[in-house]
N, CA, C and O atoms as CSV, one atom per row, in Angstrom:
chain,resi,resn,atom,element,x,y,z
A,1,UNK,N,N,8.725,-26.815,-9.129
A,1,UNK,CA,C,10.003,-26.827,-8.522
A,1,UNK,C,C,10.148,-28.180,-7.758
A,1,UNK,O,O,9.163,-28.602,-7.152
A,2,UNK,N,N,11.290,-28.869,-7.749
A,2,UNK,CA,C,11.385,-30.170,-7.238
A,2,UNK,C,C,11.558,-29.904,-5.631
A,2,UNK,O,O,11.452,-30.848,-4.848
A,3,UNK,N,N,11.806,-28.689,-5.218
A,3,UNK,CA,C,11.981,-28.755,-3.521
A,3,UNK,C,C,11.170,-27.385,-3.375
A,3,UNK,O,O,10.770,-26.623,-4.256
A,4,UNK,N,N,11.052,-27.309,-1.941
A,4,UNK,CA,C,10.360,-26.073,-1.429
A,4,UNK,C,C,11.159,-25.014,-1.221
A,4,UNK,O,O,12.265,-25.290,-0.755
A,5,UNK,N,N,10.916,-23.837,-1.439
A,5,UNK,CA,C,11.505,-22.511,-0.999
A,5,UNK,C,C,10.798,-21.530,-0.392
A,5,UNK,O,O,9.630,-21.405,-0.761
A,6,UNK,N,N,11.227,-20.768,0.486
A,6,UNK,CA,C,10.668,-19.511,1.095
A,6,UNK,C,C,10.121,-18.715,-0.318
A,6,UNK,O,O,10.639,-18.776,-1.433
A,7,UNK,N,N,9.140,-18.099,0.013
A,7,UNK,CA,C,8.613,-17.186,-0.941
A,7,UNK,C,C,9.595,-16.048,-1.331
A,7,UNK,O,O,9.807,-15.721,-2.498
A,8,UNK,N,N,10.193,-15.455,-0.210
A,8,UNK,CA,C,11.080,-14.382,-0.052
A,8,UNK,C,C,12.338,-14.822,-0.770
A,8,UNK,O,O,13.041,-13.982,-1.331
A,9,UNK,N,N,12.582,-15.832,-0.773
A,9,UNK,CA,C,13.967,-16.367,-1.362
A,9,UNK,C,C,13.722,-16.586,-2.836
A,9,UNK,O,O,14.652,-16.519,-3.640
A,10,UNK,N,N,12.430,-16.858,-3.213
A,10,UNK,CA,C,12.313,-16.965,-4.688
A,10,UNK,C,C,12.190,-15.376,-5.323
A,10,UNK,O,O,12.709,-15.093,-6.403
A,11,UNK,N,N,11.658,-14.678,-4.748
A,11,UNK,CA,C,11.406,-13.164,-5.016
A,11,UNK,C,C,12.831,-12.538,-5.113
A,11,UNK,O,O,13.148,-11.694,-5.951
A,12,UNK,N,N,13.530,-12.975,-4.297
A,12,UNK,CA,C,15.249,-12.391,-4.447
A,12,UNK,C,C,15.750,-12.953,-5.662
A,12,UNK,O,O,16.319,-12.196,-6.448
A,13,UNK,N,N,15.608,-14.338,-5.973
A,13,UNK,CA,C,16.089,-14.805,-7.105
A,13,UNK,C,C,15.529,-13.971,-8.471
A,13,UNK,O,O,16.259,-13.466,-9.325
A,14,UNK,N,N,14.334,-13.959,-8.463
A,14,UNK,CA,C,13.753,-13.070,-9.455
A,14,UNK,C,C,14.297,-11.771,-9.720
A,14,UNK,O,O,14.612,-11.426,-10.859
A,15,UNK,N,N,14.432,-10.966,-8.610
A,15,UNK,CA,C,15.024,-9.678,-8.985
A,15,UNK,C,C,16.421,-9.742,-9.379
A,15,UNK,O,O,16.868,-8.811,-10.049
A,16,UNK,N,N,17.139,-10.673,-9.070
A,16,UNK,CA,C,18.656,-10.796,-9.420
A,16,UNK,C,C,18.699,-11.394,-10.974
A,16,UNK,O,O,19.644,-11.171,-11.731
A,17,UNK,N,N,17.678,-12.089,-11.289
A,17,UNK,CA,C,17.660,-12.366,-12.732
A,17,UNK,C,C,17.207,-11.446,-13.693
A,17,UNK,O,O,17.523,-11.508,-14.882
A,18,UNK,N,N,16.438,-10.553,-13.178
A,18,UNK,CA,C,15.837,-9.202,-13.888
A,18,UNK,C,C,16.908,-8.494,-13.972
A,18,UNK,O,O,16.943,-7.870,-15.033
A,19,UNK,N,N,17.825,-8.320,-13.282
A,19,UNK,CA,C,19.200,-7.400,-13.580
A,19,UNK,C,C,20.153,-8.081,-14.335
A,19,UNK,O,O,21.174,-7.486,-14.680
A,20,UNK,N,N,19.944,-9.354,-14.668
A,20,UNK,CA,C,20.940,-10.093,-15.760
A,20,UNK,C,C,20.459,-9.769,-17.041
A,20,UNK,O,O,19.680,-8.833,-17.222
A,21,UNK,N,N,20.939,-10.591,-18.063
A,21,UNK,CA,C,20.669,-10.539,-19.326
A,21,UNK,C,C,19.393,-10.803,-19.754
A,21,UNK,O,O,18.511,-11.100,-18.948
A,22,UNK,N,N,19.162,-10.714,-21.153
A,22,UNK,CA,C,17.679,-10.806,-21.603
A,22,UNK,C,C,16.961,-12.317,-21.457
A,22,UNK,O,O,15.786,-12.619,-21.249
A,23,UNK,N,N,18.123,-13.115,-21.645
A,23,UNK,CA,C,17.651,-14.632,-21.387
A,23,UNK,C,C,17.338,-14.779,-19.967
A,23,UNK,O,O,16.365,-15.497,-19.737
A,24,UNK,N,N,17.949,-14.255,-18.937
A,24,UNK,CA,C,17.522,-14.405,-17.418
A,24,UNK,C,C,16.262,-13.694,-17.146
A,24,UNK,O,O,15.546,-14.128,-16.244
A,25,UNK,N,N,15.855,-12.507,-17.909
A,25,UNK,CA,C,14.506,-11.894,-17.739
A,25,UNK,C,C,13.639,-12.684,-18.055
A,25,UNK,O,O,12.644,-12.710,-17.331
A,26,UNK,N,N,13.693,-13.548,-19.160
A,26,UNK,CA,C,12.479,-14.581,-19.486
A,26,UNK,C,C,12.279,-15.532,-18.392
A,26,UNK,O,O,11.148,-15.876,-18.048
A,27,UNK,N,N,13.441,-16.006,-17.786
A,27,UNK,CA,C,13.315,-16.953,-16.789
A,27,UNK,C,C,12.680,-16.452,-15.340
A,27,UNK,O,O,12.139,-17.190,-14.517
A,28,UNK,N,N,12.878,-14.996,-15.226
A,28,UNK,CA,C,12.331,-14.192,-14.306
A,28,UNK,C,C,10.902,-14.258,-14.322
A,28,UNK,O,O,10.187,-14.509,-13.352
A,29,UNK,N,N,10.538,-14.017,-15.489
A,29,UNK,CA,C,8.939,-14.149,-15.752
A,29,UNK,C,C,8.364,-15.252,-15.435
A,29,UNK,O,O,7.343,-15.306,-14.750
A,30,UNK,N,N,8.996,-16.280,-15.927
A,30,UNK,CA,C,8.476,-17.609,-15.879
A,30,UNK,C,C,8.333,-17.978,-14.306
A,30,UNK,O,O,7.400,-18.677,-13.913
A,31,UNK,N,N,9.193,-17.528,-13.549
A,31,UNK,CA,C,9.400,-17.811,-12.018
A,31,UNK,C,C,8.349,-16.940,-11.414
A,31,UNK,O,O,7.727,-17.430,-10.472
A,32,UNK,N,N,8.083,-15.871,-11.755
A,32,UNK,CA,C,6.928,-14.956,-11.117
A,32,UNK,C,C,5.668,-15.323,-11.246
A,32,UNK,O,O,4.785,-15.191,-10.399
A,33,UNK,N,N,5.554,-15.904,-12.575
A,33,UNK,CA,C,4.184,-16.597,-12.871
A,33,UNK,C,C,3.918,-17.651,-11.948
A,33,UNK,O,O,2.806,-17.766,-11.434
A,34,UNK,N,N,5.072,-18.603,-11.648
A,34,UNK,CA,C,4.863,-19.723,-10.920
A,34,UNK,C,C,4.701,-19.470,-9.435
A,34,UNK,O,O,4.119,-20.259,-8.689
A,35,UNK,N,N,5.279,-18.262,-9.023
A,35,UNK,CA,C,5.062,-17.853,-7.549
A,35,UNK,C,C,3.644,-17.384,-7.272
A,35,UNK,O,O,3.106,-17.623,-6.191
A,36,UNK,N,N,2.981,-16.652,-8.339
A,36,UNK,CA,C,1.662,-16.245,-8.301
A,36,UNK,C,C,0.676,-17.189,-8.262
A,36,UNK,O,O,-0.309,-17.017,-7.544
A,37,UNK,N,N,0.827,-18.311,-9.041
A,37,UNK,CA,C,-0.135,-19.426,-9.106
A,37,UNK,C,C,0.382,-20.554,-8.229
A,37,UNK,O,O,0.167,-21.718,-8.565
A,38,UNK,N,N,0.972,-20.299,-7.258
A,38,UNK,CA,C,1.604,-21.577,-6.507
A,38,UNK,C,C,0.594,-22.283,-5.486
A,38,UNK,O,O,-0.123,-21.647,-4.713
A,39,UNK,N,N,0.625,-23.535,-5.570
A,39,UNK,CA,C,-0.295,-24.431,-4.962
A,39,UNK,C,C,-0.032,-24.376,-3.272
A,39,UNK,O,O,-0.768,-24.925,-2.452
A,40,UNK,N,N,0.940,-23.748,-3.017
A,40,UNK,CA,C,1.332,-23.725,-1.514
A,40,UNK,C,C,0.718,-22.943,-0.741
A,40,UNK,O,O,1.002,-22.898,0.456
A,41,UNK,N,N,-0.349,-22.095,-1.353
A,41,UNK,CA,C,-1.123,-20.887,-0.619
A,41,UNK,C,C,-2.007,-21.438,0.131
A,41,UNK,O,O,-2.112,-20.980,1.269
A,42,UNK,N,N,-2.848,-22.510,-0.253
A,42,UNK,CA,C,-3.773,-23.104,0.559
A,42,UNK,C,C,-3.243,-23.829,1.731
A,42,UNK,O,O,-2.051,-24.139,1.728
A,43,UNK,N,N,-4.078,-24.165,2.841
A,43,UNK,CA,C,-3.449,-24.939,3.935
A,43,UNK,C,C,-4.757,-25.726,4.365
A,43,UNK,O,O,-5.853,-25.476,3.862
A,44,UNK,N,N,-4.553,-26.723,5.362
A,44,UNK,CA,C,-5.514,-27.371,5.842
A,44,UNK,C,C,-6.363,-26.627,7.032
A,44,UNK,O,O,-5.761,-26.150,7.994
A,45,UNK,N,N,-7.776,-26.551,6.922
A,45,UNK,CA,C,-8.562,-25.942,7.791
A,45,UNK,C,C,-8.332,-26.398,9.332
A,45,UNK,O,O,-8.012,-27.560,9.582
A,46,UNK,N,N,-8.465,-25.673,10.097
A,46,UNK,CA,C,-8.559,-25.891,11.510
A,46,UNK,C,C,-9.395,-27.160,12.067
A,46,UNK,O,O,-8.882,-28.093,12.685
A,47,UNK,N,N,-10.458,-27.068,11.819
A,47,UNK,CA,C,-11.296,-28.337,11.995
A,47,UNK,C,C,-11.063,-29.655,11.582
A,47,UNK,O,O,-11.247,-30.683,12.232
A,48,UNK,N,N,-10.592,-29.513,10.306
A,48,UNK,CA,C,-10.347,-30.567,9.378
A,48,UNK,C,C,-8.827,-31.197,10.007
A,48,UNK,O,O,-8.676,-32.415,10.098
A,49,UNK,N,N,-7.927,-30.399,10.351
A,49,UNK,CA,C,-6.602,-30.767,11.137
A,49,UNK,C,C,-6.844,-31.548,12.308
A,49,UNK,O,O,-6.259,-32.599,12.571
A,50,UNK,N,N,-7.800,-30.953,13.063
A,50,UNK,CA,C,-8.211,-31.703,14.320
A,50,UNK,C,C,-8.868,-33.020,14.269
A,50,UNK,O,O,-8.646,-33.954,15.040
A,51,UNK,N,N,-9.783,-33.002,13.183
A,51,UNK,CA,C,-10.287,-34.280,12.727
A,51,UNK,C,C,-9.436,-35.293,12.419
A,51,UNK,O,O,-9.651,-36.459,12.751
A,52,UNK,N,N,-8.250,-34.841,11.659
A,52,UNK,CA,C,-7.322,-35.696,11.238
A,52,UNK,C,C,-6.287,-36.175,12.406
A,52,UNK,O,O,-5.712,-37.262,12.449
A,53,UNK,N,N,-6.207,-35.292,13.177
A,53,UNK,CA,C,-5.383,-35.724,14.460
A,53,UNK,C,C,-6.083,-36.864,15.151
A,53,UNK,O,O,-5.475,-37.867,15.525
A,54,UNK,N,N,-7.379,-36.684,15.310
A,54,UNK,CA,C,-8.357,-37.676,16.273
A,54,UNK,C,C,-8.347,-39.148,15.281
A,54,UNK,O,O,-8.213,-40.263,15.785
A,55,UNK,N,N,-8.495,-38.935,13.951
A,55,UNK,CA,C,-8.776,-40.273,13.160
A,55,UNK,C,C,-7.344,-40.971,12.997
A,55,UNK,O,O,-7.317,-42.196,12.880
A,56,UNK,N,N,-6.314,-40.336,12.987
A,56,UNK,CA,C,-4.958,-41.050,12.682
A,56,UNK,C,C,-3.762,-40.966,13.949
A,56,UNK,O,O,-3.586,-39.893,14.526
A,57,UNK,N,N,-3.152,-41.906,14.232
A,57,UNK,CA,C,-2.348,-42.021,15.375
A,57,UNK,C,C,-1.015,-41.024,15.171
A,57,UNK,O,O,-0.606,-40.342,16.110
A,58,UNK,N,N,-0.418,-41.009,13.932
A,58,UNK,CA,C,0.609,-40.112,13.856
A,58,UNK,C,C,0.175,-38.786,12.988
A,58,UNK,O,O,-0.515,-38.863,11.971
A,59,UNK,N,N,0.649,-37.634,13.504
A,59,UNK,CA,C,0.559,-36.420,12.867
A,59,UNK,C,C,1.801,-35.700,12.956
A,59,UNK,O,O,2.330,-35.553,14.058
A,60,UNK,N,N,2.369,-35.191,11.810
A,60,UNK,CA,C,1.882,-35.243,10.465
A,60,UNK,C,C,2.306,-36.523,9.806
A,60,UNK,O,O,3.375,-37.040,10.131
A,61,UNK,N,N,1.563,-37.040,8.939
A,61,UNK,CA,C,1.842,-38.178,8.009
A,61,UNK,C,C,1.183,-37.852,6.775
A,61,UNK,O,O,0.273,-37.025,6.704
A,62,UNK,N,N,1.673,-38.543,5.734
A,62,UNK,CA,C,1.158,-38.400,4.437
A,62,UNK,C,C,-0.151,-38.723,4.252
A,62,UNK,O,O,-0.824,-38.117,3.419
A,63,UNK,N,N,-0.699,-39.790,5.067
A,63,UNK,CA,C,-2.139,-40.219,4.936
A,63,UNK,C,C,-2.969,-39.275,5.901
A,63,UNK,O,O,-4.178,-39.224,5.672
A,64,UNK,N,N,-2.509,-38.575,6.876
A,64,UNK,CA,C,-3.191,-37.664,7.524
A,64,UNK,C,C,-3.477,-36.425,6.893
A,64,UNK,O,O,-4.541,-35.808,6.942
A,65,UNK,N,N,-2.286,-36.071,6.209
A,65,UNK,CA,C,-2.263,-34.772,5.662
A,65,UNK,C,C,-3.301,-34.913,4.331
A,65,UNK,O,O,-4.137,-34.046,4.077
A,66,UNK,N,N,-3.140,-36.000,3.613
A,66,UNK,CA,C,-3.887,-36.090,2.488
A,66,UNK,C,C,-5.555,-36.232,2.976
A,66,UNK,O,O,-6.399,-35.762,2.213
A,67,UNK,N,N,-5.873,-36.703,3.896
A,67,UNK,CA,C,-7.075,-36.658,4.578
A,67,UNK,C,C,-7.689,-35.291,4.937
A,67,UNK,O,O,-8.860,-34.950,4.770
A,68,UNK,N,N,-6.658,-34.556,5.472
A,68,UNK,CA,C,-6.921,-33.281,5.858
A,68,UNK,C,C,-7.324,-32.341,4.698
A,68,UNK,O,O,-8.221,-31.503,4.800
A,69,UNK,N,N,-6.630,-32.539,3.655
A,69,UNK,CA,C,-6.661,-31.849,2.416
A,69,UNK,C,C,-8.007,-32.073,1.874
A,69,UNK,O,O,-8.755,-31.159,1.528
A,70,UNK,N,N,-8.311,-33.441,1.809
A,70,UNK,CA,C,-9.581,-33.780,1.097
A,70,UNK,C,C,-10.682,-33.404,1.808
A,70,UNK,O,O,-11.769,-33.304,1.238
A,71,UNK,N,N,-10.547,-33.165,3.058
A,71,UNK,CA,C,-11.585,-32.725,4.174
A,71,UNK,C,C,-11.855,-31.295,3.743
A,71,UNK,O,O,-12.967,-30.904,3.389
A,72,UNK,N,N,-10.732,-30.518,3.799
A,72,UNK,CA,C,-10.928,-29.040,3.509
A,72,UNK,C,C,-11.790,-28.879,2.063
A,72,UNK,O,O,-12.861,-28.278,1.983
A,73,UNK,N,N,-11.226,-29.422,1.141
A,73,UNK,CA,C,-11.901,-29.437,0.051
A,73,UNK,C,C,-13.329,-29.676,-0.082
A,73,UNK,O,O,-14.097,-29.060,-0.822
A,74,UNK,N,N,-13.624,-30.682,0.750
A,74,UNK,CA,C,-15.207,-31.390,0.952
A,74,UNK,C,C,-15.879,-30.205,1.619
A,74,UNK,O,O,-17.087,-30.058,1.432
A,75,UNK,N,N,-15.303,-29.460,2.278
A,75,UNK,CA,C,-16.112,-28.200,3.176
A,75,UNK,C,C,-16.382,-28.312,4.754
A,75,UNK,O,O,-17.191,-27.699,5.452
A,76,UNK,N,N,-15.408,-29.327,5.098
A,76,UNK,CA,C,-15.388,-29.645,6.472
A,76,UNK,C,C,-15.487,-31.165,6.895
A,76,UNK,O,O,-15.779,-32.059,6.101
A,77,UNK,N,N,-15.229,-31.347,8.151
A,77,UNK,CA,C,-15.329,-32.752,8.670
A,77,UNK,C,C,-16.766,-33.133,8.597
A,77,UNK,O,O,-17.016,-34.331,8.459
A,78,UNK,N,N,-17.675,-32.340,8.665
A,78,UNK,CA,C,-19.081,-33.068,8.718
A,78,UNK,C,C,-19.754,-33.408,7.351
A,78,UNK,O,O,-20.815,-34.027,7.266
A,79,UNK,N,N,-18.913,-32.864,6.108
A,79,UNK,CA,C,-19.258,-33.444,4.813
A,79,UNK,C,C,-18.412,-34.455,4.053
A,79,UNK,O,O,-18.602,-34.885,2.915
A,80,UNK,N,N,-17.474,-34.739,4.880
A,80,UNK,CA,C,-16.481,-35.967,4.565
A,80,UNK,C,C,-17.410,-37.094,4.267
A,80,UNK,O,O,-18.392,-37.279,4.985
A,81,UNK,N,N,-17.091,-38.026,3.015
A,81,UNK,CA,C,-17.645,-39.131,2.881
A,81,UNK,C,C,-19.034,-39.083,2.473
A,81,UNK,O,O,-19.648,-40.132,2.279
A,82,UNK,N,N,-19.606,-37.887,2.319
A,82,UNK,CA,C,-20.962,-37.618,1.638
A,82,UNK,C,C,-20.962,-37.367,0.496
A,82,UNK,O,O,-20.250,-36.438,0.114
A,83,UNK,N,N,-21.738,-38.086,-0.422
A,83,UNK,CA,C,-21.670,-37.929,-1.906
A,83,UNK,C,C,-22.712,-36.569,-2.305
A,83,UNK,O,O,-23.726,-36.242,-1.687
A,84,UNK,N,N,-22.219,-36.006,-3.336
A,84,UNK,CA,C,-22.773,-34.873,-3.932
A,84,UNK,C,C,-24.091,-35.405,-4.878
A,84,UNK,O,O,-23.860,-35.966,-5.950
A,85,UNK,N,N,-25.369,-35.207,-4.445
A,85,UNK,CA,C,-26.441,-35.524,-5.404
A,85,UNK,C,C,-27.090,-34.361,-5.893
A,85,UNK,O,O,-28.010,-34.463,-6.704
């Protein structure tokens, strides 16, 4: 999706599409799959968010948020920048 929607809003659209014709039921199935595998489920961990706020002057910013996501994926601020061997 090109824009962010609340999960409840998407579920309401899916239920309305299910009530419509067969063509729209196919669209509803595709939307429900997208909602289940949505990348918006994850978030930045608390310690990484705090470390990003200390590291960058502006929060939220694209750079700080990106750093926070990478930090969360790495396993925490203590493991940032260390290569896996």
